[in-house]
LOSEMAR-657901 format. One line per field, with one value per residue: residue number from 0; chain; x, y, z negated of N, C-alpha, C in turn. Coordinates in Angstrom, 1 decimal. Atoms other than C-alpha are relative to their C-alpha. Layout:
BEGIN
num	[NUM_...]
chaine	[A_...]
nx	[X_...]
ny	[Y_...]
nz	[Z_...]
cax	[X_...]
cay	[Y_...]
caz	[Z_...]
cx	[X_...]
cy	[Y_...]
cz	[Z_...]
//
This chain:
BEGIN
num	[0_1_2_3_4_5_6_7_8_9_10_11_12_13_14_15_16_17_18_19_20_21_22_23_24_25_26_27_28_29_30_31_32_33_34_35_36_37_38_39_40_41_42_43_44_45_46_47_48_49_50_51_52_53_54_55_56_57_58_59_60_61_62_63_64_65_66_67_68_69_70_71_72_73_74_75_76_77_78_79_80_81_82_83_84_85_86_87_88_89_90_91_92_93_94_95_96_97_98_99_100_101_102_103_104_105_106_107_108_109_110_111_112_113_114_115]
chaine	[A_A_A_A_A_A_A_A_A_A_A_A_A_A_A_A_A_A_A_A_A_A_A_A_A_A_A_A_A_A_A_A_A_A_A_A_A_A_A_A_A_A_A_A_A_A_A_A_A_A_A_A_A_A_A_A_A_A_A_A_A_A_A_A_A_A_A_A_A_A_A_A_A_A_A_A_A_A_A_A_A_A_A_A_A_A_A_A_A_A_A_A_A_A_A_A_A_A_A_A_A_A_A_A_A_A_A_A_A_A_A_A_A_A_A_A]
nx	[-1.0_-0.2_-0.2_-1.2_-0.6_-0.8_0.2_-0.3_0.8_1.3_0.1_0.4_-0.2_-1.0_-0.5_-1.1_-0.1_-1.6_-0.2_-0.3_-1.3_0.8_0.9_0.7_1.1_0.0_-0.3_-1.3_0.5_0.9_-0.1_1.0_0.1_0.3_-0.4_0.1_1.0_1.5_0.1_0.3_-0.9_-0.8_0.9_-0.6_0.4_-0.7_1.0_-0.5_-0.7_-0.2_0.9_0.1_-1.4_0.5_1.4_-0.7_-0.6_1.3_0.5_-1.4_0.0_0.7_0.3_-0.9_0.3_0.9_-0.5_-0.6_0.5_0.0_-0.5_-0.2_0.7_-0.1_-0.6_-1.4_-1.4_0.2_0.4_1.6_1.6_0.7_-0.2_0.1_1.1_0.3_-0.6_1.3_0.7_-0.3_-0.5_1.8_0.7_-1.1_0.3_0.7_-0.1_-0.7_1.4_0.8_-1.1_0.2_1.1_1.0_-0.9_0.8_1.4_-0.1_-1.0_1.3_-0.9_1.0_1.7_-0.5_-0.1_-1.7]
ny	[0.1_1.1_0.5_0.4_0.0_-1.4_-1.4_-1.0_-1.5_0.1_-1.3_0.5_1.6_0.1_1.7_0.0_1.1_0.8_-0.6_-2.0_-0.3_0.1_-1.1_-1.0_0.3_-1.4_0.4_-0.2_0.0_-1.4_-0.7_0.0_1.0_1.8_0.4_1.4_0.8_-0.6_0.0_-0.7_-1.0_0.1_0.5_1.8_0.6_-1.0_-0.8_-0.8_-1.2_-0.4_-0.9_-1.5_-0.5_-0.5_-0.4_-1.2_-0.6_-0.8_-1.3_-0.8_-0.2_-0.7_-1.6_-0.6_-0.4_-0.8_-1.2_-0.1_-0.4_-1.7_-0.8_-0.4_-0.9_-1.5_-0.4_-0.3_0.6_-0.2_1.0_-0.1_-0.1_1.4_1.2_-0.6_0.4_1.4_1.0_-0.1_1.3_1.6_-0.1_0.4_1.3_0.7_0.0_0.3_1.2_0.4_0.1_1.2_1.2_0.3_0.0_1.0_1.1_0.0_0.1_1.9_0.8_-0.1_-0.6_-0.8_1.4_0.9_1.5_0.0]
nz	[0.8_0.7_1.7_0.3_1.4_0.0_0.1_-1.0_0.6_-0.7_-1.1_-1.6_-0.4_0.0_1.5_1.4_0.8_0.2_1.1_0.0_0.9_0.7_0.6_-1.4_-0.4_-1.3_-1.3_-1.1_-1.3_-0.1_1.5_0.7_1.3_0.1_1.3_-0.5_0.9_-0.5_-1.5_-0.1_-0.6_-1.2_-0.8_-0.2_-1.4_-0.4_-1.2_-1.5_0.2_-1.0_-0.5_0.6_-1.0_-1.3_-0.5_0.6_-1.3_-0.8_0.7_0.2_-1.1_-0.1_0.8_-1.1_-1.4_0.2_0.8_-0.7_-1.4_0.3_0.0_-1.0_-0.5_0.4_-0.8_0.6_-1.1_-1.4_-0.9_-0.8_0.2_-0.6_0.1_1.5_0.6_-0.2_1.1_0.9_-0.6_-0.1_1.6_0.5_-0.4_0.1_1.4_0.6_-0.3_1.2_1.2_-0.5_0.4_1.6_1.3_-0.7_0.9_1.5_-0.2_-0.9_1.2_1.2_0.8_0.0_0.7_0.9_0.0_-0.5]
cax	[-111.4_-109.6_-109.1_-105.6_-104.1_-101.9_-102.1_-102.8_-102.9_-106.1_-105.0_-102.9_-102.8_-99.5_-98.1_-97.5_-97.6_-93.5_-91.7_-91.4_-88.6_-89.3_-92.6_-93.1_-96.4_-96.5_-96.9_-93.4_-95.5_-97.6_-97.3_-100.7_-100.9_-101.7_-102.0_-101.2_-103.5_-106.4_-107.9_-109.8_-106.7_-105.6_-107.2_-107.2_-108.3_-106.6_-108.0_-107.5_-105.9_-105.9_-109.4_-108.8_-105.4_-106.9_-109.7_-107.4_-105.4_-108.0_-109.0_-105.5_-104.8_-108.3_-107.8_-104.5_-105.4_-107.9_-106.3_-103.4_-105.3_-107.0_-103.9_-103.7_-107.0_-106.3_-103.5_-100.7_-98.9_-99.0_-100.7_-103.7_-107.3_-108.7_-106.2_-106.6_-110.1_-109.4_-106.8_-109.8_-111.7_-109.5_-108.2_-112.5_-112.8_-109.5_-110.5_-113.8_-113.3_-110.7_-113.4_-115.6_-113.1_-112.5_-116.1_-117.1_-114.3_-115.3_-119.0_-118.1_-115.3_-118.7_-116.2_-119.2_-121.6_-119.5_-118.7_-114.7]
cay	[89.8_87.3_85.8_85.3_84.3_87.6_90.7_93.4_97.5_98.6_101.9_100.4_96.5_96.2_92.3_92.8_89.5_89.1_90.6_94.6_95.7_95.4_98.1_99.2_99.5_101.9_100.1_100.3_101.2_104.4_104.7_104.1_102.8_99.0_97.3_93.1_92.5_94.5_93.1_95.9_97.7_95.8_93.5_89.4_90.0_91.5_94.4_95.4_98.5_99.5_100.8_104.0_104.6_103.9_106.1_108.8_108.8_109.8_112.1_114.1_113.6_115.2_118.2_118.8_118.4_120.8_123.4_123.3_124.1_127.2_128.5_128.3_129.4_132.4_133.2_133.0_130.0_130.7_128.1_128.6_129.0_125.9_123.6_125.6_124.0_120.8_120.0_120.9_118.3_115.5_115.9_115.8_113.0_111.2_111.5_110.6_107.4_106.6_106.6_104.6_102.2_101.7_102.6_99.2_97.2_97.6_96.9_93.0_92.2_92.7_94.9_98.0_94.8_94.0_90.3_91.0]
caz	[81.5_80.5_76.5_75.6_72.1_72.5_71.1_73.4_72.6_73.2_75.4_78.0_77.7_76.7_75.0_71.2_70.3_70.7_68.1_67.0_64.9_61.4_60.0_63.7_64.0_67.3_70.8_72.9_75.9_75.0_71.1_69.6_66.2_65.6_62.4_63.2_60.3_61.7_64.8_65.1_66.2_69.1_71.7_72.6_76.5_79.2_81.6_85.1_84.9_88.6_89.5_87.3_89.4_92.7_92.4_90.9_94.7_97.3_94.6_94.4_97.8_99.0_96.2_98.3_101.2_100.7_98.9_101.2_104.5_102.7_102.6_106.3_106.9_104.6_106.9_104.5_106.6_110.1_112.2_114.9_113.4_114.9_113.9_110.1_109.9_111.8_108.9_106.5_108.3_108.4_104.8_103.6_105.9_105.4_101.3_101.4_103.5_101.1_98.3_100.2_100.5_96.8_95.7_98.4_97.0_93.4_94.4_96.6_93.7_90.8_89.0_89.2_87.5_84.8_86.0_85.8]
cx	[0.5_0.7_1.0_0.2_0.9_-0.8_0.2_-0.4_-1.1_0.5_0.5_0.6_1.5_-0.1_0.4_-0.2_1.9_0.3_0.8_1.0_-0.6_-1.0_0.3_-1.5_-0.5_-0.1_0.9_-0.2_-0.3_-0.2_-1.2_0.3_-1.2_0.3_-0.1_-1.2_-1.4_-0.5_-0.7_0.9_0.8_-0.9_0.6_0.2_0.9_-0.7_0.9_-0.1_0.2_-1.3_0.1_1.2_-0.7_-1.1_0.6_1.2_-0.2_-0.4_0.9_0.4_-0.9_0.3_1.5_0.1_-1.1_-0.2_1.2_-0.8_-1.1_0.8_0.3_-1.1_0.0_1.0_1.3_1.0_-1.0_-0.2_-1.4_-1.2_-1.1_0.5_-0.1_-1.4_0.2_0.9_-0.8_-0.5_0.5_0.4_-1.3_0.1_1.1_-0.7_-1.2_-0.1_1.0_-0.8_-0.5_0.6_-0.1_-1.4_-0.7_1.1_-0.1_-1.3_0.2_1.3_-0.8_0.7_-1.2_-1.3_0.4_0.7_2.0_0.3]
cy	[-1.1_0.0_-0.1_-0.1_1.1_1.1_1.0_1.3_0.1_1.2_-0.4_-1.5_-0.4_-1.3_0.7_-0.9_-0.4_1.0_1.6_-0.3_0.4_1.4_0.5_-0.9_0.6_-1.6_0.7_0.6_1.4_0.7_0.1_-1.1_-1.7_-0.1_-1.8_-0.4_0.3_-0.4_1.0_0.8_-0.2_-1.1_-1.7_-0.1_1.0_0.7_0.2_1.6_1.1_0.6_1.5_0.8_0.0_0.6_1.3_0.6_0.7_1.0_1.1_0.7_1.0_1.4_0.5_0.1_1.2_1.7_0.5_0.6_1.4_0.7_0.2_0.3_1.3_0.7_0.1_-0.9_-0.1_-1.2_0.6_0.1_-1.6_-0.8_0.5_-1.1_-1.6_-0.7_-0.3_-1.4_-1.2_-0.2_-0.5_-1.5_-1.6_-0.6_-0.3_-1.5_-1.0_-1.0_-0.8_-1.1_-0.9_-0.3_-2.1_-0.7_-0.3_-0.9_-1.5_-0.4_-0.1_0.8_0.8_-0.7_-0.2_-1.6_0.5_-1.1]
cz	[-0.5_-1.3_0.1_-1.4_-0.4_-0.4_0.7_-0.5_0.6_1.2_1.4_-0.1_-0.4_-1.0_-1.2_-0.8_-0.3_-1.1_0.4_-0.9_-1.6_-0.8_1.2_-0.1_1.0_1.3_0.8_1.2_-0.4_-1.7_-0.8_-0.8_-0.1_-1.3_0.3_-0.8_0.1_1.4_0.3_0.7_1.3_0.3_0.2_1.8_1.0_1.2_0.8_-0.4_1.3_0.7_-0.5_0.9_1.2_0.3_-0.1_1.8_0.9_-0.7_0.2_1.4_0.9_-0.5_0.9_0.9_0.5_-0.4_1.2_1.9_-0.3_-0.3_2.0_0.2_-0.6_1.0_-0.6_-0.1_1.3_0.7_0.5_-0.9_-0.5_-0.7_-1.9_-0.4_0.9_-1.2_-1.3_0.3_-0.3_-1.3_-0.8_0.5_-0.6_-1.8_0.0_0.7_-0.8_-1.1_0.0_0.2_-1.5_-0.4_1.1_-1.1_-1.0_0.1_0.1_-1.5_-1.3_-0.7_-0.5_-1.0_-1.1_-0.1_0.7_-0.4]
//
């Protein structure tokens, strides 16, 4: 984490140091309440938000592929049964591969060990 002299929102990391309307003590980005006089309500460090979002994508992709392939296997949608199982296998393998790459990236960058 980088330390800056800017006030940043604790939830979304939005820069709160610029001029806000008089009396406005909410983050314009996420709406979280902060008090400029109370350092416990804001931060001076920047955070990387991408790992949370990067893990979300393969999980949702895998869930979508598994649910879609269940419709094919069930017979609700017309597709040969062998192709349905192949789709299920491909979806599971693809999401596992992407998740493995992301975990490897997090370990290689030191993010998992707190060396941000």
